[in-house]
C-alpha positions as CSV (number, residue, x, y, z in Angstrom):
1,X,10.9,-18.0,-8.3
2,X,10.5,-14.3,-9.5
3,X,7.0,-13.7,-11.0
4,X,6.7,-12.6,-14.7
5,X,4.8,-9.5,-15.4
6,X,4.1,-8.1,-18.6
7,X,6.3,-4.7,-19.8
8,X,4.1,-2.2,-21.0
9,X,4.8,1.2,-23.0
10,X,3.6,4.8,-21.9
11,X,0.3,4.1,-23.1
12,X,-0.4,0.8,-21.5
13,X,0.4,-1.6,-24.8
14,X,2.0,-5.0,-23.9
15,X,5.9,-5.1,-25.1
16,X,6.7,-8.7,-23.9
17,X,6.9,-10.8,-20.9
18,X,9.7,-9.9,-18.2
19,X,10.4,-11.0,-14.6
20,X,9.2,-8.3,-12.3
21,X,12.5,-8.2,-10.7
22,X,13.9,-7.2,-14.1
23,X,11.0,-4.8,-14.7
24,X,12.0,-3.1,-11.3
25,X,15.7,-3.2,-11.8
26,X,15.6,-1.5,-15.3
27,X,12.8,1.0,-14.7
28,X,10.5,-0.8,-17.1
29,X,6.6,-0.4,-17.0
30,X,4.7,-3.0,-15.8
31,X,1.1,-3.3,-14.5
32,X,0.1,-3.3,-10.5
33,X,-3.6,-3.6,-9.7
34,X,-4.7,-2.1,-6.1
35,X,-7.9,-2.0,-4.4
36,X,-9.2,0.6,-2.0
37,X,-11.6,-1.6,0.4
38,X,-14.6,0.2,2.0
39,X,-16.9,-1.4,4.6
40,X,-20.8,-0.9,4.8
41,X,-20.5,2.3,7.0
42,X,-17.5,3.6,4.6
43,X,-14.7,3.1,6.6
44,X,-11.5,2.5,4.9
45,X,-9.2,-0.7,5.6
46,X,-5.3,0.2,6.7
47,X,-3.0,-2.6,7.1
48,X,0.7,-2.6,7.8
49,X,2.9,-5.1,6.1
50,X,4.6,-7.9,7.4
51,X,8.2,-7.8,8.2
52,X,8.9,-11.0,5.9
53,X,7.6,-9.1,2.6
54,X,10.4,-8.4,0.4
55,X,9.3,-4.6,-0.6
56,X,8.2,-2.2,1.7
57,X,8.3,-4.3,5.2
58,X,6.2,-3.0,8.4
59,X,4.9,-0.1,6.4
60,X,1.3,1.0,6.5
61,X,-0.9,0.8,3.1
62,X,-4.4,2.5,2.2
63,X,-4.7,-0.2,-0.6
64,X,-4.5,-4.1,-1.4
65,X,-2.8,-5.3,-4.4
66,X,0.2,-6.3,-6.1
67,X,1.9,-6.9,-9.8
68,X,-0.8,-8.1,-12.4
69,X,0.4,-11.3,-14.1
70,X,0.9,-12.3,-18.0
71,X,-2.8,-12.2,-19.5
72,X,-4.4,-10.5,-16.2
73,X,-6.4,-7.6,-16.6
74,X,-6.2,-5.2,-13.8
75,X,-9.8,-6.2,-12.5
76,X,-8.7,-10.1,-12.5
77,X,-5.6,-9.1,-10.5
78,X,-7.2,-7.2,-8.1
79,X,-9.6,-9.7,-7.5
80,X,-6.8,-12.3,-6.9
81,X,-4.8,-10.4,-4.8
82,X,-8.0,-9.3,-2.4
83,X,-8.8,-13.0,-2.3
84,X,-4.9,-14.1,-1.8
85,X,-4.3,-11.3,1.1
86,X,-7.5,-10.9,2.4
87,X,-9.4,-14.2,2.0
88,X,-12.3,-12.6,0.4
89,X,-14.0,-13.0,-2.9
90,X,-15.0,-9.8,-4.1
91,X,-15.5,-7.6,-7.5
92,X,-13.7,-4.7,-7.3
93,X,-14.4,-1.9,-9.5
94,X,-11.5,-0.3,-11.6
95,X,-11.8,3.3,-10.8
96,X,-8.9,4.6,-13.1
97,X,-5.3,4.1,-14.1
98,X,-2.1,6.4,-14.4
99,X,1.7,5.9,-14.5
100,X,3.0,5.7,-10.9
101,X,6.7,6.9,-10.7
102,X,6.3,6.7,-7.0
103,X,8.1,3.3,-5.2
104,X,10.6,1.2,-6.0
105,X,10.1,1.9,-10.2
106,X,7.5,3.4,-12.3
107,X,4.4,1.3,-13.4
108,X,1.0,1.5,-14.5
109,X,-1.2,1.7,-11.0
110,X,-4.9,0.4,-11.6
111,X,-6.9,1.5,-8.7
112,X,-10.1,-0.2,-7.7
113,X,-12.7,0.1,-4.9
114,X,-14.3,-2.5,-3.6
115,X,-17.1,-2.9,-0.5
116,X,-15.7,-5.6,1.5
117,X,-17.1,-7.6,5.0
118,X,-15.9,-6.3,8.1
119,X,-14.2,-9.6,8.7
120,X,-11.5,-10.2,6.4
121,X,-9.1,-13.1,7.2
122,X,-5.7,-11.4,6.2
123,X,-2.6,-13.8,5.3
124,X,-0.4,-13.3,8.1
125,X,2.8,-13.9,5.6
126,X,1.4,-10.4,3.9
127,X,-0.5,-8.4,6.6
128,X,1.1,-8.1,10.3
129,X,-2.1,-5.6,11.2
130,X,-5.0,-4.2,9.8
131,X,-8.1,-2.0,11.0
132,X,-10.8,0.2,9.7
133,X,-10.7,4.0,10.0
134,X,-12.8,6.8,8.7
135,X,-11.6,9.5,5.9
136,X,-10.7,11.8,8.6
137,X,-8.6,9.2,10.7
138,X,-7.1,8.0,7.6
139,X,-6.1,11.7,6.6
140,X,-4.2,11.7,10.2
141,X,-2.6,8.5,10.1
142,X,-1.4,9.5,6.5
143,X,0.7,12.2,8.4
144,X,1.7,10.3,11.4
145,X,2.6,6.6,10.4
146,X,4.9,5.4,7.8
147,X,2.8,4.2,4.5
148,X,3.9,3.2,1.0
149,X,5.1,5.5,-1.2
150,X,1.9,4.1,-3.4
151,X,-0.6,5.0,-0.7
152,X,-0.3,8.3,-0.5
153,X,-0.4,9.0,-4.5
154,X,-3.1,6.5,-5.0
155,X,-5.2,7.7,-2.2
156,X,-4.8,11.2,-3.2
157,X,-5.7,10.5,-6.6
158,X,-8.7,8.2,-5.5
159,X,-9.9,11.0,-3.1
160,X,-9.7,13.5,-6.3
161,X,-11.5,11.0,-8.5
162,X,-14.4,10.8,-5.9
163,X,-14.9,14.1,-5.6
164,X,-14.9,14.6,-9.6
165,X,-17.5,12.0,-9.6
166,X,-19.5,13.5,-6.8
C-alpha cells in the first residue's frame, strides 16, 4: 500500500492529501524530512541503502529520513524515521527547509541535525551498511561512492548553514 502525503505549494502550504507515488509521478511538491546524524566526536553517520528498498537501492546516504505522513511536522517525521531506520529515540533539530529538485521528483526537504549514540541498530530492510566518517573522509566518499541525489544537495546546504551559523 502506498503511503499518503500532503501535497504542498511553493510556500509549503497544504493543498490536499495524495499518495506519495502519485506525488512523485506528477511532480507535485510534498514534504520529506531528513536528519544528519553526528556522534559525540562530531563524526557523521553514512549508510548504504538496502538493495530491497524501492528508491535508490544500494546507494549511500548522508542523511536518514523519508516522507512526512499526513499531519506530521518535519520534526515528527524526522524523529519517526530515526526510530524506524536506526532504532533510536532522538530529538532532531530542524535547521532549514528548501525545495529540492534533485531525486525522483521535487519536494520540500526539511534538514535536521541530531547527536545520536555510536551504537545504532539499523533496520536491515532499510540499511545494508553504516559507518561513522569525519567531514574530510565524507568529502572524499562523496566524490568516490554513489550517493543519492538528496545527499549531495542536502549536505552541501547543511555545511553552508553550519558555516553561516559560526
